[in-house]
C-alpha positions as CSV (number, residue, x, y, z in Angstrom):
1,M,11.5,-11.1,69.1
2,R,11.1,-14.7,68.3
3,M,12.6,-14.5,64.8
4,R,16.4,-14.8,64.6
5,I,17.3,-12.0,62.2
6,L,20.4,-11.9,60.0
7,L,21.4,-8.4,58.7
8,L,23.5,-8.4,55.6
9,E,25.9,-5.4,55.3
10,G,25.5,-4.4,59.1
11,D,28.4,-2.0,58.5
12,S,26.2,0.2,56.1
13,S,24.8,3.4,57.4
14,L,21.2,2.0,57.4
15,G,22.5,-1.3,59.0
16,Q,24.2,0.6,61.8
17,A,21.2,2.7,62.5
18,L,19.0,-0.4,62.5
19,V,21.2,-2.3,65.0
20,R,21.5,0.7,67.2
21,L,17.6,1.1,67.5
22,A,17.2,-2.7,67.9
23,T,19.7,-2.7,70.7
24,Q,17.9,0.2,72.5
25,E,14.8,-2.2,72.5
26,G,16.6,-5.2,73.7
27,I,16.3,-6.9,70.2
28,D,19.2,-9.0,69.0
29,I,20.1,-8.7,65.3
30,R,23.0,-10.7,64.0
31,S,24.9,-8.9,61.4
32,V,27.4,-9.7,58.6
33,D,29.6,-6.9,57.4
34,R,30.6,-6.5,53.8
35,P,33.3,-9.0,53.0
36,R,36.6,-7.7,51.7
37,A,36.2,-9.7,48.6
38,G,32.7,-8.6,48.1
39,W,29.4,-10.4,48.4
40,K,29.6,-14.1,47.2
41,S,26.3,-16.2,47.2
42,D,28.3,-19.4,48.1
43,Q,28.8,-17.8,51.6
44,L,25.0,-17.6,52.3
45,L,24.5,-21.2,53.5
46,D,27.4,-20.9,55.8
47,W,25.8,-17.7,57.4
48,F,22.4,-19.3,57.6
49,D,23.7,-22.3,59.4
50,Q,25.9,-20.2,61.7
51,Y,23.1,-17.8,62.7
52,Q,20.2,-20.0,62.3
53,A,18.3,-17.2,60.6
54,D,14.6,-17.2,60.4
55,A,14.7,-13.8,58.6
56,V,17.0,-11.8,56.5
57,V,17.4,-8.1,56.0
58,N,19.3,-7.6,52.8
59,L,21.3,-4.4,52.8
60,A,24.1,-5.8,50.5
61,Y,25.3,-3.1,48.1
62,F,23.3,-0.5,50.1
63,H,25.8,2.4,49.6
64,E,26.1,1.7,45.8
65,Q,22.4,1.6,45.3
66,F,21.3,4.4,47.5
67,Q,24.1,6.9,47.6
68,L,26.2,6.4,44.4
69,G,23.8,4.9,41.9
70,M,25.2,1.9,40.1
71,D,25.8,2.1,36.3
72,D,28.7,-0.3,35.8
73,P,27.4,-3.5,34.1
74,L,29.7,-5.8,36.1
75,Q,28.5,-4.4,39.4
76,L,24.9,-4.7,38.4
77,T,25.4,-8.3,37.3
78,A,27.1,-9.0,40.7
79,L,24.1,-7.4,42.5
80,D,21.5,-9.3,40.4
81,E,23.2,-12.7,40.8
82,F,23.7,-12.4,44.6
83,N,20.2,-11.3,45.2
84,R,18.7,-14.0,42.9
85,N,20.6,-16.7,44.9
86,L,19.5,-15.1,48.1
87,V,15.9,-15.2,47.0
88,A,16.1,-18.9,46.0
89,L,17.6,-19.8,49.3
90,C,15.0,-18.0,51.3
91,A,12.1,-19.3,49.3
92,K,13.4,-22.9,49.8
93,D,13.3,-22.7,53.5
94,N,10.3,-20.3,53.7
95,R,12.6,-17.7,55.3
96,L,11.3,-14.1,55.6
97,L,13.2,-11.8,53.3
98,V,13.1,-8.0,53.8
99,Q,14.6,-6.2,50.8
100,P,15.0,-2.4,50.3
101,S,14.3,-0.9,46.8
102,S,13.9,2.6,45.5
103,A,12.0,5.0,43.3
104,R,14.3,4.1,40.5
105,V,11.9,1.3,39.5
106,F,9.7,4.2,38.0
107,D,10.7,6.4,35.1
108,G,9.8,9.6,37.1
109,L,7.5,11.0,34.5
110,K,4.3,10.9,36.5
111,A,3.1,14.3,37.8
112,T,1.8,12.9,41.1
113,P,3.3,10.9,43.9
114,Y,3.9,7.2,43.2
115,T,1.9,4.4,44.9
116,E,2.6,0.8,45.1
117,K,0.0,0.2,42.5
118,D,1.9,2.0,39.8
119,E,3.5,0.1,37.1
120,R,7.3,-0.5,37.2
121,L,9.0,1.4,34.4
122,P,12.7,1.7,35.3
123,G,14.8,4.4,33.6
124,D,18.2,3.0,34.2
125,G,20.1,-0.3,34.8
126,L,19.9,-0.1,38.6
127,G,16.2,0.5,38.5
128,L,15.7,-2.4,36.0
129,V,17.6,-4.8,38.4
130,Q,15.7,-3.6,41.5
131,G,12.3,-4.1,39.6
132,E,13.2,-7.5,38.4
133,L,14.2,-8.6,41.9
134,E,10.9,-7.3,43.3
135,K,9.1,-9.5,40.7
136,L,11.3,-12.5,41.7
137,L,10.4,-12.0,45.3
138,A,6.7,-11.8,44.7
139,T,6.8,-14.9,42.5
140,H,8.9,-17.2,44.6
141,C,8.6,-16.0,48.2
142,S,5.6,-16.3,50.3
143,R,7.2,-14.4,53.1
144,Y,8.7,-11.0,52.0
145,A,8.7,-7.3,52.4
146,V,10.0,-4.9,49.8
147,L,10.4,-1.4,51.2
148,R,11.0,1.3,48.5
149,F,12.5,4.5,49.6
150,S,13.0,7.9,47.9
151,W,16.1,9.9,48.8
152,L,18.0,8.1,51.7
153,L,20.4,10.7,53.5
154,D,23.3,9.5,55.6
155,A,26.7,10.7,56.7
156,S,28.8,9.1,54.0
157,A,31.6,11.2,52.7
158,D,30.7,10.5,49.1
159,G,26.9,10.4,49.5
160,Q,24.2,12.6,48.2
161,L,24.0,14.8,51.3
162,A,27.8,15.2,51.5
163,K,28.0,16.3,47.9
164,L,25.2,19.0,48.5
165,L,27.0,20.3,51.5
166,E,30.2,20.6,49.5
167,Q,28.2,22.6,46.9
168,L,26.8,24.9,49.5
169,R,30.2,25.6,51.1
170,G,31.8,26.3,47.6
171,Q,32.2,29.6,45.9
172,D,30.2,28.9,42.9
173,P,26.4,29.3,42.6
174,V,24.5,26.0,43.4
175,L,22.5,25.0,40.3
176,L,19.6,22.7,41.0
177,A,16.3,21.8,39.4
178,E,12.8,22.6,40.8
179,E,11.5,19.7,38.9
180,W,13.7,17.1,40.7
181,R,11.3,16.0,43.5
182,G,11.4,13.3,46.2
183,N,11.1,12.5,50.0
184,P,14.3,13.5,51.9
185,T,14.6,10.6,54.3
186,P,17.3,10.3,57.0
187,V,18.6,6.8,57.4
188,D,17.7,6.9,61.2
189,D,14.0,7.3,60.0
190,A,14.4,4.5,57.5
191,A,15.8,2.3,60.3
192,R,12.8,3.2,62.5
193,V,10.5,1.9,59.8
194,L,12.4,-1.2,59.1
195,L,12.3,-2.2,62.8
196,A,8.6,-1.5,63.0
197,V,8.0,-3.8,59.9
198,L,10.2,-6.5,61.5
199,K,8.3,-6.4,64.8
200,Q,4.9,-6.9,63.2
201,L,6.1,-9.6,60.9
202,D,7.6,-11.3,63.9
203,C,4.1,-11.6,65.2
204,E,3.2,-13.3,62.0
205,A,1.0,-10.6,60.7
206,P,0.0,-11.4,57.1
207,L,1.4,-8.2,55.7
208,H,3.8,-9.4,53.0
209,G,4.3,-7.3,49.9
210,V,5.5,-4.0,48.6
211,Y,5.5,-0.8,50.7
212,H,6.7,2.8,50.2
213,Y,8.1,5.1,52.7
214,G,9.4,8.7,52.6
215,S,9.7,11.3,55.4
216,T,7.2,14.1,55.0
217,E,6.8,16.4,53.2
218,P,7.9,16.0,49.6
219,S,10.4,18.5,48.4
220,S,12.3,19.5,45.4
221,W,16.0,19.1,45.8
222,I,16.5,22.8,45.5
223,S,14.0,23.5,48.3
224,F,15.9,20.9,50.4
225,A,19.1,22.7,49.7
226,K,17.7,26.1,50.8
227,S,16.4,24.5,54.0
228,L,19.8,22.9,54.6
229,A,21.6,26.1,54.1
230,Q,19.3,27.9,56.6
231,E,19.9,25.2,59.2
232,L,23.7,25.3,58.8
233,M,23.7,29.2,58.9
234,A,21.5,29.2,62.2
235,N,24.1,26.8,63.8
236,N,27.1,28.7,62.5
237,R,28.2,26.0,60.3
238,L,28.1,28.2,57.2
239,D,29.4,31.7,57.2
240,R,27.6,33.1,54.2
241,D,24.3,32.6,52.4
242,P,25.0,30.5,49.3
243,V,23.7,31.5,45.9
244,I,21.2,28.9,44.9
245,R,19.7,29.0,41.4
246,S,17.0,27.0,39.5
247,I,17.9,25.2,36.2
248,P,16.1,22.7,34.1
249,F,16.3,19.1,35.3
250,D,18.0,18.0,32.1
251,K,20.8,20.5,32.6
252,Q,21.6,19.2,36.1
253,T,24.6,17.0,36.2
254,E,24.5,16.1,40.0
255,T,21.7,13.6,39.6
256,G,23.5,10.8,37.8
257,W,20.4,9.1,36.6
258,E,17.6,9.4,39.1
259,P,13.9,9.8,38.3
260,Q,12.7,13.4,38.0
261,N,9.8,12.6,40.3
262,A,10.9,10.3,43.1
263,V,7.9,11.2,45.5
264,L,6.5,8.1,47.1
265,T,3.2,8.0,49.2
266,S,3.5,6.2,52.5
267,R,-0.4,5.5,53.0
268,R,-0.1,1.8,52.6
269,I,2.6,1.3,55.3
270,L,0.7,3.6,57.6
271,M,-2.6,1.6,57.1
272,A,-0.8,-1.9,57.4
273,F,1.8,-1.3,60.1
274,G,0.7,2.0,61.7
275,V,4.1,3.6,60.7
276,K,3.5,7.3,60.7
277,P,5.9,9.4,58.5
278,R,8.0,11.9,60.3
279,P,8.9,15.3,58.9
280,W,12.4,15.6,57.5
281,R,12.7,19.2,58.6
282,A,12.5,18.2,62.2
283,Q,15.4,15.8,61.7
284,L,17.8,18.0,59.9
285,G,19.7,19.1,63.0
286,Q,20.3,15.5,64.1
287,L,21.3,14.5,60.5
288,L,23.8,17.4,60.4
289,D,25.3,16.4,63.9
290,S,26.1,13.0,62.3
291,I,28.4,14.6,59.8
292,D,31.7,16.0,60.5
293,T,30.9,19.6,59.4
294,P,33.7,22.2,59.6
295,Q,32.9,25.1,61.8
């Protein structure tokens, strides 16, 4: 690869998966872990000089955005300020910037899957910040790629998947909404997509813009939970069949604020980059192996 790639927050689950895949293909990605004092934009110039970066993959605040959901105003302000400065620096030097985003830029009220042509209508503070940063990129950067993901699943102890596993192993019925829909996407699959995009942009393909990706097929969170329970029981990781019941979306407390419909189409990224969506069901075993599940 000709581009010198700088990865911000390489110690995130997605960052680690991306570096692992790149190493297998002999691709060198220089990464910066999250600083103890947090992300400060005045460090960016030093990192750019040190690594002579032609491209930046920005996973700063990845865990907060894609596993926890940020609702603290101070955190959102820090996220916004850091990313605005990063965009300005990349635009100044015509540096490629690859930025993850999410289905939170939509209000989730659409009945069908979201495409890249749908209007941004964020329903919470995090979605609003992500949407504004997408606009900023499109306005100021000639070389950029925004990758919107639906539900990203990783092995983090306090992430979405871990919380669901805790519910399935508990004694109480698991109450989930049929209306809560999205694309369950393991971070290893998201890393595969990121690397494929980087390789083609390295060839100077004129493919800048916004793209969606989600593993197939779309699912409700309750259907995903049932499939997860079956996988756990088949591998002797769950000693009983959990009780899973449907409730209305607005009665569900586990979502924090997430769009009711987070289903994204992946047609544009398939047509532009040749990236074929992988089925999440075929990846469940590998995903569970990455988690320290009690036997």
